[in-house]
C-alpha positions as CSV (number, residue, x, y, z in Angstrom):
1,M,-28.3,19.6,40.1
2,I,-31.3,17.7,38.9
3,F,-30.8,15.1,36.1
4,K,-33.6,12.8,34.9
5,P,-32.2,11.0,31.8
6,Y,-34.4,9.4,29.1
7,P,-33.4,5.7,29.5
8,V,-33.5,4.6,25.8
9,L,-31.9,7.8,24.6
10,T,-29.2,7.6,27.2
11,L,-28.4,4.0,26.2
12,L,-28.3,4.8,22.5
13,T,-26.2,7.9,23.1
14,A,-23.7,6.1,25.3
15,A,-23.3,3.3,22.7
16,S,-22.8,5.9,19.9
17,V,-20.2,7.8,21.9
18,V,-18.3,4.6,22.6
19,I,-18.3,3.7,18.9
20,L,-17.2,7.2,17.8
21,I,-14.3,7.2,20.3
22,M,-13.2,3.8,19.2
23,F,-13.1,5.0,15.6
24,G,-11.1,8.0,16.7
25,N,-8.7,5.8,18.6
26,W,-8.2,3.5,15.6
27,Q,-7.4,6.5,13.4
28,W,-5.0,7.8,16.0
29,S,-3.2,4.4,16.1
30,R,-3.0,4.3,12.3
31,F,-1.5,7.8,12.4
32,G,1.2,6.6,14.8
33,E,1.9,3.4,12.9
34,K,2.3,5.2,9.6
35,K,4.6,7.9,11.1
36,T,6.8,5.2,12.5
37,M,6.8,3.2,9.3
38,I,7.8,6.2,7.2
39,A,10.5,7.3,9.6
40,A,12.0,3.7,10.0
41,E,15.1,2.9,8.1
42,P,14.2,0.2,5.5
43,E,15.9,-3.2,5.5
44,W,18.2,-2.6,2.6
45,A,19.7,-5.6,0.8
46,T,22.1,-6.0,-2.1
47,V,21.6,-8.4,-4.9
48,S,24.4,-9.4,-7.3
49,G,24.5,-12.0,-10.0
50,T,24.0,-12.5,-13.7
51,L,21.1,-11.2,-15.8
52,M,19.9,-14.2,-17.7
53,P,19.1,-13.8,-21.5
54,G,15.6,-14.7,-22.6
55,T,14.0,-14.1,-19.1
56,V,12.6,-10.6,-19.6
57,R,8.9,-10.4,-18.8
58,Q,6.5,-7.4,-18.5
59,V,4.4,-6.9,-15.4
60,Y,1.4,-4.5,-15.2
61,S,1.3,-2.3,-12.1
62,L,-0.4,0.7,-10.6
63,T,1.4,3.5,-8.8
64,G,0.0,6.8,-7.7
65,G,-3.2,6.1,-9.6
66,E,-1.3,5.6,-12.9
67,A,-0.9,2.5,-14.9
68,A,2.6,1.3,-15.7
69,W,4.4,-1.6,-17.2
70,R,7.7,-2.9,-15.9
71,D,10.4,-5.1,-17.4
72,V,11.4,-7.7,-14.8
73,V,14.3,-10.1,-15.4
74,L,15.8,-13.1,-13.7
75,V,19.1,-12.7,-11.9
76,D,21.1,-15.9,-11.4
77,M,22.8,-15.7,-8.0
78,G,24.2,-19.2,-8.0
79,E,22.2,-21.5,-5.8
80,T,19.1,-19.4,-6.3
81,A,17.7,-17.0,-8.9
82,A,15.4,-14.0,-8.3
83,Y,13.2,-11.7,-10.4
84,V,14.2,-8.1,-10.2
85,A,12.5,-5.0,-11.7
86,Q,14.6,-3.0,-14.2
87,T,12.4,-0.5,-16.1
88,I,9.1,1.4,-15.8
89,H,6.9,2.7,-18.6
90,Y,3.8,4.6,-17.7
91,G,0.7,3.9,-19.8
92,M,-2.0,1.3,-20.4
93,E,-0.3,-0.2,-23.5
94,A,2.7,-2.5,-22.9
95,P,5.8,-1.2,-24.7
96,A,8.2,-3.4,-26.6
97,P,10.1,-5.4,-23.9
98,G,13.8,-4.9,-23.3
99,V,16.2,-7.5,-24.7
100,I,19.1,-9.1,-23.0
101,A,21.1,-10.9,-25.7
102,Q,23.9,-12.2,-23.5
103,A,24.6,-12.7,-19.8
104,Q,25.4,-9.5,-18.0
105,F,26.6,-8.7,-14.4
106,Y,24.0,-7.2,-12.2
107,A,24.3,-5.5,-8.7
108,A,21.8,-3.2,-7.0
109,R,20.6,-2.1,-3.6
110,G,17.0,-2.5,-2.8
111,I,14.4,-4.3,-0.7
112,W,13.0,-7.8,-0.8
113,H,9.2,-8.0,-1.0
114,D,6.6,-10.8,-0.9
115,A,5.2,-11.9,-4.2
116,K,2.2,-9.9,-5.5
117,S,-1.1,-11.5,-6.3
118,R,-3.7,-10.8,-9.0
119,N,-6.9,-9.1,-7.9
120,T,-10.5,-10.0,-9.0
121,F,-10.5,-7.4,-11.8
122,S,-7.1,-8.3,-13.3
123,S,-7.0,-9.3,-17.0
124,D,-5.7,-12.7,-18.0
125,D,-2.0,-13.2,-18.2
126,Q,-0.5,-13.7,-21.6
127,P,2.6,-15.9,-21.0
128,E,3.1,-16.4,-24.8
129,K,3.6,-12.6,-25.1
130,G,5.5,-12.3,-21.8
131,L,2.7,-10.2,-20.2
132,F,1.6,-10.6,-16.6
133,Q,-0.8,-8.8,-14.4
134,A,1.1,-9.3,-11.1
135,F,4.7,-9.5,-10.0
136,D,4.4,-13.2,-9.0
137,P,7.6,-15.3,-9.3
138,A,5.6,-18.5,-9.5
139,A,3.7,-17.4,-12.5
140,L,6.8,-16.0,-14.2
141,A,8.8,-19.1,-13.5
142,A,6.2,-21.3,-15.1
143,T,7.5,-20.0,-18.5
144,L,11.0,-21.2,-17.7
145,E,12.7,-24.6,-18.1
146,P,11.8,-26.8,-15.1
147,E,15.4,-27.0,-13.8
148,L,15.7,-23.2,-13.8
149,A,12.2,-22.6,-12.5
150,A,12.9,-24.8,-9.5
151,R,15.7,-22.3,-8.4
152,V,13.5,-19.2,-8.6
153,A,13.1,-17.5,-5.2
154,P,9.5,-17.0,-4.0
155,R,10.2,-13.3,-3.2
156,I,10.8,-10.4,-5.5
157,F,13.5,-7.7,-5.4
158,E,12.8,-4.0,-5.9
159,P,15.9,-1.9,-6.5
160,E,16.2,1.7,-5.4
161,T,16.0,3.0,-9.0
162,L,14.4,2.0,-12.3
163,L,15.0,3.1,-15.8
164,R,12.0,5.1,-17.1
165,T,11.5,4.5,-20.7
166,D,8.4,6.5,-21.7
167,G,10.1,9.8,-22.1
168,A,12.2,11.3,-24.9
169,S,15.1,9.3,-23.7
170,P,15.5,6.7,-20.9
171,E,16.4,8.1,-17.5
172,P,16.9,6.7,-14.0
173,V,14.1,7.4,-11.5
174,E,13.3,6.5,-8.0
175,N,11.4,3.2,-7.8
176,P,7.9,3.9,-6.5
177,F,7.5,0.3,-5.5
178,V,10.6,0.0,-3.3
179,R,8.8,1.5,-0.3
180,P,5.0,1.2,-1.0
181,E,4.2,2.9,2.3
182,L,5.4,6.2,0.8
183,E,2.8,5.8,-2.0
184,D,-0.1,5.3,0.5
185,P,-3.0,7.5,-0.7
186,L,-3.8,8.2,2.9
187,P,-0.8,10.0,4.5
188,P,-0.5,10.0,8.3
189,E,-1.9,13.5,8.6
190,R,-5.2,12.4,7.1
191,H,-5.6,9.8,9.9
192,F,-4.8,12.5,12.4
193,G,-7.6,14.6,10.9
194,Y,-10.0,11.7,10.9
195,A,-9.3,11.0,14.6
196,I,-10.1,14.6,15.5
197,T,-13.3,14.4,13.5
198,W,-14.5,11.2,15.2
199,W,-13.7,12.6,18.7
200,G,-15.3,15.9,17.8
201,L,-18.5,14.0,16.8
202,A,-18.5,12.2,20.1
203,I,-18.2,15.5,22.0
204,G,-20.8,17.1,19.8
205,L,-23.2,14.2,20.5
206,I,-22.7,14.5,24.2
207,G,-23.4,18.3,23.9
208,V,-26.7,17.6,22.0
209,Y,-27.7,15.0,24.5
210,L,-27.2,17.4,27.5
211,A,-28.8,20.3,25.7
212,L,-31.9,18.2,24.9
213,H,-32.3,17.2,28.6
214,H,-31.8,20.8,29.7
215,Q,-34.4,22.0,27.2
216,R,-36.9,19.4,28.5
217,G,-36.3,20.4,32.1
218,R,-34.7,17.1,32.9
219,L,-31.3,18.7,33.5
220,R,-31.1,21.6,35.9
221,F,-28.1,23.1,37.7
222,R,-28.2,24.7,41.2
223,G,-29.4,28.3,41.0
224,N,-31.5,27.8,37.8
225,P,-35.1,28.9,38.2
226,N,-37.8,26.2,38.0
227,P,-39.5,26.0,34.6
């Protein structure tokens, strides 16, 4: 075999192949991570306590590309208190908030999540109207009496189900925020496809590189006639 590679082309091709393989490997690792995440049993927790009158606030959220407003309310658990989501209403306009006139017992299974933060494009909160752009306990607690605000937990609780209120009549639905990994716009299969694409490009680039050298007479195999 005769092989006389072009030095600069060989260097650029090698660097490109390495980069393409790295991209493919990263997509493959994301494929495995997401498959594991979806298959894993979530860390379920149970919250029980008393729904506190006058603490209903509305939080703007996005799920599945749709705008939604949710009623969240403070649950007094004794030494601490936590905000939990109760309802979901799809649409850009905030509906009339729910009203809790007197203390009520509350118990639900769900998952604890870290507080959410506003993004650069979020509108301003309107605390005087009880409207907030992120499910952030600190911002919500700022509207409470100092003694009560001091007991608010820094994490939020997402129950398994919410009460959907934008239909003909309220109905319980699965909470799309309880497991955000299931709402990921890029499912594991997409990452698998991207990995195959990046690796395919690497193989294709190697093929083009070898074909070019063969065409220019710089790559010859035993038995090939001389050009």
